[in-house]
LOZA-936661 format. One line per field, with one value per residue (C-alpha): residue in one letter; x, y, z; residue number from 1. Coordinates in pm, 1 decimal, decimal comma, always signed. Example, Ala and Ser with C-alpha at 12.3 -4.5 7.8 and 13.67 -1.06 7.14 Angstrom:
<nodes>
type	[A;S] .
px	[+1230,0;+1367,0] .
py	[-450,0;-106,0] .
pz	[+780,0;+714,0] .
seq	[1;2] .
</nodes>
This chain:
<nodes>
type	[X;X;X;X;X;X;X;X;X;X;X;X;X;X;X;X;X;X;X;X;X;X;X;X;X;X;X;X;X;X;X;X;X;X;X;X;X;X;X;X;X;X;X;X;X;X;X;X;X;X;X;X;X;X;X;X;X;X;X;X;X;X;X;X;X;X;X;X;X;X;X;X;X;X;X;X;X;X;X;X;X;X;X;X;X;X;X;X;X;X;X;X;X;X;X;X;X;X;X;X;X;X;X;X;X;X;X;X;X;X;X;X;X;X;X;X;X;X;X;X;X;X;X;X;X;X;X;X;X;X;X;X;X;X;X;X;X;X;X;X;X;X;X;X;X;X;X;X;X;X;X;X;X;X;X;X;X;X;X;X;X;X;X;X;X;X;X;X;X;X;X;X;X;X;X;X;X;X;X;X;X;X;X;X;X;X;X;X;X;X;X;X;X;X;X;X;X;X;X;X;X;X;X;X;X;X;X;X;X;X;X;X;X;X;X;X;X;X;X;X;X;X;X;X;X;X;X;X;X;X;X;X;X;X;X;X;X;X;X;X;X;X;X;X;X;X;X;X;X;X;X;X;X;X;X;X;X;X;X;X;X;X;X;X;X;X;X;X;X;X;X;X;X;X;X;X;X;X;X;X;X;X;X;X;X;X;X;X;X;X;X;X;X;X;X;X;X;X;X;X;X;X;X;X;X;X;X;X;X;X;X;X;X;X;X;X;X;X;X;X;X;X;X;X;X;X;X;X;X;X;X;X;X;X;X;X;X;X;X;X;X;X;X;X;X;X;X;X;X;X;X;X;X;X;X;X;X;X;X;X;X;X;X;X;X;X;X;X;X;X;X;X;X;X;X;X;X;X;X;X;X;X;X;X;X;X;X;X;X;X;X;X;X;X;X;X;X;X;X;X;X;X;X;X;X;X;X;X;X;X;X;X;X;X;X;X;X;X;X;X;X;X;X;X;X;X;X;X;X;X;X;X;X;X;X;X;X;X;X;X;X;X;X;X;X;X;X;X;X;X;X;X;X;X;X;X;X;X;X;X;X;X] .
px	[+23375,9;+23443,3;+23759,1;+23679,9;+23762,3;+23852,5;+23834,1;+24050,6;+24059,0;+24357,7;+24395,6;+24633,2;+24498,0;+24198,4;+24152,6;+23855,9;+23831,8;+23561,2;+23469,2;+23258,0;+22928,2;+22993,7;+23096,3;+22884,8;+22981,3;+23342,1;+23575,9;+23730,2;+24101,3;+24336,9;+24650,4;+24932,5;+25125,0;+25051,7;+25330,9;+25114,0;+25317,2;+25094,9;+25064,5;+25410,5;+25271,7;+25278,0;+24971,0;+24879,7;+24646,6;+24332,4;+24484,5;+24455,7;+24079,9;+24217,7;+24411,1;+24314,8;+24506,1;+24551,8;+24734,2;+25110,9;+25071,6;+25355,5;+25207,6;+25427,0;+25235,2;+25337,2;+25210,9;+25410,8;+25292,1;+25046,1;+25265,5;+25328,0;+25664,8;+25715,2;+25663,7;+25754,4;+25472,3;+25211,1;+25299,2;+25220,2;+24896,2;+24789,9;+24943,2;+24656,0;+24364,2;+24426,6;+24436,6;+24196,7;+24147,2;+23994,3;+23933,7;+24037,5;+24125,2;+24387,6;+24545,8;+24672,5;+24277,2;+24170,0;+24164,9;+24223,9;+24118,9;+24295,5;+24289,2;+24625,0;+24681,9;+24651,1;+24935,6;+25131,3;+25497,9;+25602,9;+25871,9;+25580,6;+25371,5;+25590,7;+25626,7;+25245,2;+25287,4;+25569,9;+25462,2;+25126,7;+25207,7;+25519,3;+25442,0;+25094,7;+25069,4;+24730,3;+24576,2;+24472,5;+24427,0;+24331,0;+24478,7;+24267,3;+24243,1;+23962,9;+23774,9;+23748,9;+23518,3;+23284,8;+23093,8;+22967,0;+22853,5;+22565,4;+22705,5;+22538,9;+22266,9;+21909,0;+21596,5;+21440,3;+21773,3;+22082,3;+22429,7;+22599,6;+22804,2;+23003,6;+23127,8;+23364,0;+23481,2;+23616,7;+23803,5;+23952,9;+24131,9;+24389,9;+24680,9;+24547,0;+24220,6;+24206,9;+23930,1;+23873,8;+23715,1;+23551,9;+23431,2;+23208,6;+23325,9;+23693,8;+23944,8;+24075,4;+24401,6;+24570,7;+24291,5;+24301,6;+24423,9;+24570,0;+24514,6;+24771,4;+24552,0;+24422,2;+24257,4;+24655,0;+24749,8;+24391,8;+24461,5;+24819,2;+24710,8;+24455,1;+24737,0;+24903,9;+24644,9;+24500,2;+24898,7;+24961,8;+24616,7;+24562,8;+24670,7;+24988,6;+24802,0;+25128,6;+25189,0;+24821,7;+24724,2;+24493,9;+24261,1;+24283,3;+24159,1;+23845,7;+23839,6;+23851,2;+23578,6;+23362,2;+23378,1;+23517,5;+23235,7;+23285,2;+23134,8;+22920,6;+23015,4;+23327,5;+23339,9;+23036,8;+23129,9;+23473,3;+23332,4;+23094,6;+23379,2;+23581,8;+23301,6;+23188,4;+23476,8;+23322,9;+22918,4;+22843,0;+22660,1;+22971,1;+23215,8;+23195,1;+23336,3;+23522,0;+23556,7;+23926,1;+23903,0;+23955,9;+24194,3;+24155,5;+23784,5;+23823,6;+23588,7;+23616,5;+23616,4;+23349,1;+23164,1;+23031,7;+22640,4;+22471,3;+22306,6;+22647,6;+22829,1;+23194,8;+23385,1;+23758,8;+23905,7;+23789,9;+23956,3;+23822,0;+23883,2;+23697,5;+23684,2;+23566,3;+23713,3;+23888,8;+23579,1;+23603,7;+23951,5;+24101,9;+23810,0;+23879,2;+24208,2;+24071,9;+23894,0;+24183,9;+24483,7;+24729,3;+24593,3;+24813,6;+25133,0;+25014,2;+25023,7;+24772,3;+24431,6;+24109,5;+23887,3;+23621,8;+23920,5;+24037,9;+23679,7;+23521,9;+23709,9;+23819,1;+23878,5;+24240,1;+24473,2;+24328,6;+24284,7;+24479,0;+24206,2;+23967,4;+23713,2;+23975,9;+23922,8;+23593,0;+23698,1;+23303,5;+23074,6;+22823,1;+23043,6;+23049,8;+22705,6;+22744,5;+23019,4;+22849,5;+22553,2;+22756,9;+22949,7;+23044,0;+23163,2;+23393,5;+23679,3;+23699,0;+23686,1;+23373,4;+23190,4;+23248,6;+22890,8;+22839,4;+23098,5;+22856,8;+22695,0;+22996,3;+23124,0;+22770,7;+22778,2;+23127,0;+23093,1;+22756,4;+22953,9;+23193,0;+22919,9;+22786,0;+22473,9;+22293,8;+22443,0;+22287,2;+22544,3;+22453,3;+22633,3;+22592,2;+22655,1;+22648,2;+22547,9;+22896,7;+23179,7;+23467,0;+23312,6;+23188,4;+23485,6;+23499,3;+23113,9;+23176,9;+23457,7;+23221,9;+23006,0;+23277,2;+23452,2;+23087,8;+23024,7;+23122,0;+23385,6;+23574,6;+23835,0;+23903,4;+24030,8;+24269,8;+24596,5;+24687,9;+24969,4;+25054,9;+25061,4;+25306,3;+25547,0;+25510,1;+25595,2;+25644,4;+25496,8;+25513,5;+25123,3;+25011,4;+25063,3;+24931,6;+24583,4;+24546,4;+24479,2;+24656,1;+24777,2;+25062,0;+24980,5;+25001,9;+25082,4;+24872,9;+25013,9;+24896,5;+25059,1;+25423,1;+25529,9;+25427,5;+25659,9;+25934,7;+25881,0;+25874,4;+26198,6;+26373,7;+26281,5;+26384,6;+26721,8;+26755,5;+26683,2;+26949,1;+27216,6;+27101,7;+27155,0;+27473,0;+27656,9;+27526,7;+27682,3;+28016,1;+27995,1;+27965,0;+28232,1;+28472,4;+28400,2;+28430,2;+28822,2;+28895,1;+28830,3;+28988,1;+29323,1;+29288,7;+29281,2;+29519,3;+29786,9;+29685,9;+29823,6;+30144,5;+30213,1;+30164,1;+30399,1;+30672,1;+30654,7;+30681,7] .
py	[-9936,5;-10369,5;-10511,9;-10746,0;-11107,4;-11283,1;-11683,6;-11898,3;-12238,0;-12348,3;-12645,8;-12808,4;-12839,8;-12510,6;-12247,7;-12157,4;-11758,8;-11464,5;-11231,6;-11240,5;-11083,5;-11059,4;-11414,0;-11668,6;-11889,8;-11887,3;-11789,8;-12126,8;-12056,6;-12311,4;-12306,0;-12341,2;-12103,9;-12209,1;-12239,3;-12281,3;-12435,6;-12272,1;-11919,0;-11939,0;-11755,3;-11778,0;-11747,5;-11699,7;-11860,1;-11645,4;-11615,3;-11923,5;-11902,1;-11637,5;-11927,3;-12042,8;-12347,3;-12623,2;-12869,0;-12975,1;-12719,5;-12721,3;-12684,1;-12580,7;-12657,6;-12492,4;-12840,5;-13148,2;-13461,9;-13284,6;-12978,4;-12652,3;-12632,1;-12351,3;-12050,2;-11826,7;-11975,4;-11975,7;-11617,7;-11522,2;-11677,7;-11525,7;-11194,6;-11190,2;-11359,6;-10999,3;-10737,2;-10579,8;-10828,9;-11066,5;-10959,5;-10580,8;-10636,7;-10426,8;-10688,3;-10446,6;-10364,2;-10718,7;-11077,5;-11398,4;-11725,9;-11987,2;-12381,9;-12599,2;-12955,9;-13239,5;-13312,3;-13017,3;-12971,3;-12701,6;-12604,1;-12485,8;-12335,6;-12139,6;-12004,9;-11942,2;-11729,9;-11496,0;-11475,3;-11380,4;-11116,3;-10992,0;-10985,1;-10930,5;-10772,1;-10883,0;-10725,0;-11084,5;-11461,4;-11781,9;-12121,9;-12465,6;-12751,5;-12804,2;-13072,7;-12869,3;-12645,0;-12869,7;-12895,6;-12520,9;-12595,8;-12783,7;-13131,4;-13336,0;-13055,3;-13221,5;-12998,3;-13070,5;-13219,3;-13141,5;-13107,7;-13491,1;-13546,3;-13776,7;-13794,1;-13926,1;-13695,7;-13851,9;-13589,1;-13722,1;-13386,4;-13361,0;-13519,4;-13767,1;-13909,8;-13850,0;-14024,7;-13776,5;-13861,6;-13574,2;-13555,7;-13282,4;-13077,4;-13144,4;-13386,7;-13660,0;-13652,2;-14000,7;-14125,7;-13958,1;-14198,8;-14132,2;-14280,0;-14158,9;-14204,6;-13861,8;-13726,5;-13648,3;-13997,2;-14124,9;-13851,1;-13958,7;-14320,3;-14243,1;-14074,6;-14378,0;-14627,5;-14413,4;-14322,3;-14714,5;-14795,6;-14529,8;-14180,0;-14069,2;-13792,7;-13777,8;-13381,5;-13332,3;-13299,2;-13012,2;-13244,6;-13612,1;-13428,4;-13319,9;-13623,9;-13788,5;-13587,7;-13607,5;-13980,5;-14187,7;-14312,9;-14585,0;-14930,9;-15122,5;-15432,2;-15419,0;-15796,1;-15754,3;-15453,2;-15585,5;-15896,6;-15662,1;-15485,8;-15829,6;-15984,1;-15708,9;-15450,9;-15196,8;-15225,3;-15236,4;-14982,0;-14864,0;-14695,1;-14393,3;-14154,9;-13842,3;-13550,1;-13432,2;-13033,4;-12897,7;-12561,9;-12490,1;-12372,5;-12335,6;-12643,3;-12753,5;-13126,0;-13308,1;-13628,4;-13755,5;-13707,1;-13983,9;-13709,3;-13580,7;-13600,4;-13704,7;-13527,8;-13619,2;-13386,8;-13490,8;-13738,9;-13948,6;-14097,3;-14455,0;-14486,6;-14817,3;-15027,5;-14716,8;-14555,5;-14754,8;-14918,1;-14592,6;-14427,7;-14825,4;-14746,2;-14532,3;-14897,1;-15100,0;-14923,3;-15263,6;-15282,2;-14997,7;-15150,9;-14883,5;-15120,0;-14968,6;-15027,3;-14995,0;-14676,7;-14911,5;-15048,4;-14719,3;-14610,2;-14900,6;-15188,2;-15300,4;-15651,0;-15787,8;-15730,4;-15383,8;-15293,4;-15017,0;-14842,9;-14579,5;-14717,4;-14805,5;-14466,2;-14626,1;-14764,6;-14839,0;-14938,3;-14624,2;-14404,9;-14673,9;-14621,3;-14274,5;-14307,8;-14520,1;-14357,3;-13952,9;-14040,4;-13746,6;-13680,8;-13389,3;-13359,0;-13372,5;-13746,4;-13763,4;-13633,2;-13920,9;-14096,4;-14445,6;-14342,1;-14314,2;-14665,6;-14813,4;-14673,4;-14744,7;-15120,0;-15188,4;-15057,4;-15229,1;-15565,6;-15454,2;-15252,2;-15418,4;-15587,8;-15355,3;-15030,6;-14796,7;-14670,7;-14341,9;-14130,5;-13770,5;-13596,2;-13191,9;-13048,7;-12946,8;-13147,8;-12941,8;-12605,2;-12737,6;-12682,0;-12289,7;-12264,6;-12386,1;-12183,4;-11899,9;-11956,8;-11998,8;-11668,6;-11475,7;-11513,4;-11280,5;-11487,6;-11494,0;-11229,0;-11341,5;-11700,1;-11558,3;-11415,2;-11027,4;-10887,7;-10713,6;-11087,2;-11231,5;-10890,5;-10971,0;-11359,3;-11473,5;-11817,3;-11906,1;-11734,3;-11917,4;-12249,3;-12149,9;-12051,6;-12278,6;-12670,9;-12866,8;-13250,1;-13231,0;-13283,1;-12966,3;-12947,3;-12729,8;-12428,8;-12643,9;-12911,1;-12797,7;-12701,6;-13045,7;-13177,0;-12950,8;-12990,9;-13386,8;-13382,3;-13146,6;-13366,1;-13709,1;-13507,0;-13411,1;-13767,8;-13909,4;-13642,8;-13794,8;-14165,1;-14058,4;-13907,0;-14195,2;-14472,9;-14251,0;-14210,5;-14622,1;-14701,0;-14452,8;-14605,3;-14957,1;-14847,7;-14691,8;-14994,8;-15209,4;-15037,2;-15020,9;-15404,7;-15413,6;-15215,9;-15398,8;-15725,5;-15628,0;-15488,8;-15787,7;-15943,7;-15702,2;-15788,1;-16104,4] .
pz	[-3878,2;-3793,2;-3974,8;-4275,1;-4174,2;-4484,5;-4496,6;-4620,5;-4723,5;-4809,7;-4997,4;-5214,7;-5556,4;-5497,0;-5297,9;-5120,7;-5018,7;-4945,7;-4682,5;-4405,9;-4477,3;-4831,8;-4974,1;-4845,6;-5128,5;-5217,4;-5484,7;-5615,1;-5717,5;-5808,7;-5614,6;-5869,9;-6067,6;-6462,6;-6746,4;-7095,9;-7351,5;-7656,9;-7583,3;-7357,4;-7074,0;-6701,4;-6473,4;-6136,1;-5925,9;-6040,5;-6372,5;-6496,5;-6645,0;-6896,3;-7059,2;-7366,6;-7449,4;-7207,0;-7362,9;-7191,6;-6911,7;-6628,6;-6300,6;-5998,4;-5700,8;-5355,6;-5149,4;-5229,8;-5027,3;-4871,7;-4703,0;-4782,1;-4875,4;-5175,3;-5055,7;-5346,5;-5520,2;-5228,0;-5176,8;-5530,2;-5518,8;-5226,0;-5350,9;-5642,6;-5401,5;-5218,9;-5512,6;-5643,6;-5883,3;-5612,0;-5260,9;-5312,1;-4894,1;-4697,2;-4509,9;-4247,2;-4168,7;-4180,4;-4001,4;-4165,1;-4079,9;-4243,2;-4245,9;-4261,2;-4316,2;-4090,6;-3885,3;-3970,9;-3898,8;-3619,2;-3864,4;-4120,2;-3859,1;-3755,2;-4126,1;-4149,8;-3851,4;-4016,9;-4342,0;-4198,7;-4002,7;-4101,1;-4512,9;-4527,8;-4144,6;-4048,3;-3758,8;-3643,7;-3750,3;-3661,1;-3814,1;-3783,1;-3990,9;-4255,8;-3984,9;-3705,0;-3853,0;-3971,9;-3638,1;-3707,4;-4042,3;-4163,6;-4235,8;-3938,0;-3826,8;-3842,4;-3776,7;-3406,9;-3223,2;-3078,1;-3234,4;-3259,4;-2955,4;-3141,8;-3516,9;-3754,8;-4074,6;-4374,7;-4569,1;-4891,1;-5058,9;-5323,9;-5173,3;-4858,2;-4717,8;-4339,9;-4074,5;-3849,3;-3475,7;-3294,5;-2920,4;-2841,2;-3165,9;-3066,3;-3276,8;-3091,9;-3256,4;-3116,9;-3345,5;-3643,2;-3974,1;-4277,0;-4595,5;-4862,6;-5143,5;-5324,2;-5592,4;-5760,5;-5705,9;-5904,7;-6139,6;-6229,5;-6233,2;-6521,1;-6734,4;-6730,1;-6784,1;-7101,2;-7177,0;-7205,6;-7435,2;-7617,9;-7621,7;-7450,3;-7187,7;-6960,6;-6965,8;-7002,6;-6651,3;-6681,1;-6907,8;-6764,3;-6412,3;-6613,0;-6755,6;-6402,5;-6311,2;-6548,0;-6629,8;-6307,7;-6018,4;-5751,4;-5798,0;-5600,2;-5705,6;-5854,2;-5985,8;-6181,9;-6343,5;-6474,0;-6600,4;-6808,7;-6953,8;-6987,9;-7177,5;-7460,4;-7388,8;-7673,3;-7658,1;-7300,3;-7069,9;-6890,7;-7171,9;-7195,5;-7452,2;-7382,0;-7664,3;-7663,2;-7626,0;-7980,9;-7967,5;-8300,5;-8268,9;-7900,4;-7779,0;-7418,6;-7366,1;-7280,9;-7262,8;-7613,6;-7591,8;-7807,2;-8079,8;-8094,4;-8488,4;-8479,0;-8736,9;-8898,8;-8649,0;-8347,8;-8078,9;-7901,2;-7574,4;-7437,3;-7127,2;-7010,6;-6680,1;-6628,0;-6529,4;-6220,0;-6138,8;-6078,2;-5814,8;-5673,7;-5544,0;-5257,1;-5112,6;-5238,0;-5226,8;-5206,9;-5601,8;-5674,9;-5433,5;-5116,4;-4846,4;-4633,1;-4508,9;-4700,1;-4633,9;-4480,9;-4182,8;-4113,1;-4014,8;-3890,5;-3789,1;-3418,1;-3478,4;-3527,2;-3672,3;-3732,2;-3355,3;-3430,9;-3588,7;-3516,2;-3265,4;-3036,1;-2846,7;-2760,5;-2423,6;-2363,8;-2556,9;-2524,2;-2753,5;-3022,1;-3166,9;-3175,0;-3413,2;-3630,8;-3682,2;-3747,7;-4026,2;-4241,0;-4608,9;-4718,8;-4965,1;-5379,0;-5376,6;-5185,7;-5496,8;-5728,5;-5813,8;-5594,2;-5308,8;-5033,0;-5139,7;-5144,5;-4819,2;-4679,2;-4742,6;-4642,7;-4326,6;-4227,8;-4287,8;-3991,1;-3785,0;-3471,4;-3506,7;-3289,2;-3467,7;-3717,1;-4002,5;-4124,1;-4380,5;-4436,6;-4711,8;-4830,2;-5131,0;-5238,7;-5030,8;-5189,8;-5005,1;-4684,3;-4503,3;-4627,5;-4509,3;-4183,8;-4149,3;-4244,4;-3966,2;-3706,8;-3799,4;-3805,9;-3437,5;-3163,6;-2999,8;-3308,7;-3203,3;-2870,4;-3015,4;-3322,1;-3199,3;-3268,0;-3433,7;-3097,0;-2950,7;-3218,1;-3191,5;-2792,7;-2774,5;-3169,9;-3245,3;-2931,4;-2889,3;-3167,9;-2982,7;-2735,0;-2866,9;-3149,7;-3064,1;-3254,7;-3280,7;-3070,1;-2670,7;-2478,1;-2124,4;-1879,3;-1727,2;-1370,2;-1443,4;-1539,3;-1196,0;-1004,1;-1295,5;-1228,7;-881,7;-864,9;-1105,7;-852,0;-560,3;-738,6;-868,1;-464,5;-377,6;-615,8;-486,5;-128,4;-243,3;-441,9;-113,9;+111,0;-85,1;-124,3;+267,6;+310,5;+9,9;+213,9;+551,8;+412,3;+278,3;+573,9;+828,9;+548,1;+579,4;+967,9;+924,1;+739,5;+971,3;+1209,2;+1105,2;+997,2;+1314,8;+1481,6;+1209,5;+1283,8;+1644,3;+1605,5] .
seq	[1;2;3;4;5;6;7;8;9;10;11;12;13;14;15;16;17;18;19;20;21;22;23;24;25;26;27;28;29;30;31;32;33;34;35;36;37;38;39;40;41;42;43;44;45;46;47;48;49;50;51;52;53;54;55;56;57;58;59;60;61;62;63;64;65;66;67;68;69;70;71;72;73;74;75;76;77;78;79;80;81;82;83;84;85;86;87;88;89;90;91;92;93;94;95;96;97;98;99;100;101;102;103;104;105;106;107;108;109;110;111;112;113;114;115;116;117;118;119;120;121;122;123;124;125;126;127;128;129;130;131;132;133;134;135;136;137;138;139;140;141;142;143;144;145;146;147;148;149;150;151;152;153;154;155;156;157;158;159;160;161;162;163;164;165;166;167;168;169;170;171;172;173;174;175;176;177;178;179;180;181;182;183;184;185;186;187;188;189;190;191;192;193;194;195;196;197;198;199;200;201;202;203;204;205;206;207;208;209;210;211;212;213;214;215;216;217;218;219;220;221;222;223;224;225;226;227;228;229;230;231;232;233;234;235;236;237;238;239;240;241;242;243;244;245;246;247;248;249;250;251;252;253;254;255;256;257;258;259;260;261;262;263;264;265;266;267;268;269;270;271;272;273;274;275;276;277;278;279;280;281;282;283;284;285;286;287;288;289;290;291;292;293;294;295;296;297;298;299;300;301;302;303;304;305;306;307;308;309;310;311;312;313;314;315;316;317;318;319;320;321;322;323;324;325;326;327;328;329;330;331;332;333;334;335;336;337;338;339;340;341;342;343;344;345;346;347;348;349;350;351;352;353;354;355;356;357;358;359;360;361;362;363;364;365;366;367;368;369;370;371;372;373;374;375;376;377;378;379;380;381;382;383;384;385;386;387;388;389;390;391;392;393;394;395;396;397;398;399;400;401;402;403;404;405;406;407;408;409;410;411;412;413;414;415;416;417;418;419;420;421;422;423;424;425;426;427;428;429;430;431;432;433;434;435;436;437;438;439;440;441;442;443;444;445;446;447;448;449;450;451;452;453;454;455;456;457;458;459;460;461;462] .
</nodes>
């Protein structure tokens, strides 16, 4: 019987997990340990759905600034996922495919290896970034056409937004760009705006995150929408009312419908220009004191002073058109209404005249990386690419560094002897030069002494 393969897209906000040939659609689990003040209970990962009081939830996240740093929390969440309550898998008889952050630090990667092999004792595992799995999915697939050779994946997640260029399914790491804006920053921005203008919601992370996902959109004409909200703040087509959750009746928060009857106990949150000013940070990060280029320039500008942007990888013009025509969107922030239209309009102003700009969307950008990884793990050659427990026992984390493609430059085995021989030759030549210089100095010293001694003898004779 074949060993089960667990696919785990380990996001900073949610974990998408499933078993190959069993879970084509993932189970989405919150990646956090939550403490509820209302019922005074602690919930680990999958248990958060049991919480009935979502007010003033205290989150303890394993990820901080995009990197996994709290391994105690992460292990507690993974324990629940591998238990009988979720997957019910025996880790010692299973393989694992797990995603990691872009530009993950080597020390953190070593902890990944240690936890997976020494704590859970998986038989084998494969570690990669979400964008590296996208070529195996359906994002860029078109009927009767071969796979795209040059693509750009825009991954806008919980902590960061990354622009990832790929050639022949491989990431061009020296051209990957990062924007320090993600879903966490947008939620915090919305909490501050609402707390300053209406209700104090600084402790209501869960509720305000739902408000953001339900009400916010990306404006395709920011100036016009701002003017519309300024002229008539209370009655305009942008204003939307959100009914905060009522814990006494166990009613969840939702956008108010026109036929809803408001009672005295209902609390209404009026969303005006907050609906589009919060996602605007993705396209204008300098509005939030983030001194970085906006998303569209991260993707497409090659003009000064943005000559360090994405398309410097296209040293010849033959690649440029293919990149413009194959831009894909993944990550939770790309679900904002109007995101694709706004990005397309800004990129069209930057693209060359003879290049067509095409942006691809998927049905669910949150689960696209999982579904692509699911297809990759279903292939026959997956076992050959994974690191086995025996290889780890023999070589440690060096086995993972040899097999997994990473952002760090790797030297081939053929180039290492050449470099070592050239260094040895250089050192030998330097030693010979030092010896020749030392011998010449010694010769000059002896000749000087001989000349001085001859002169003194002549003087004594006189």
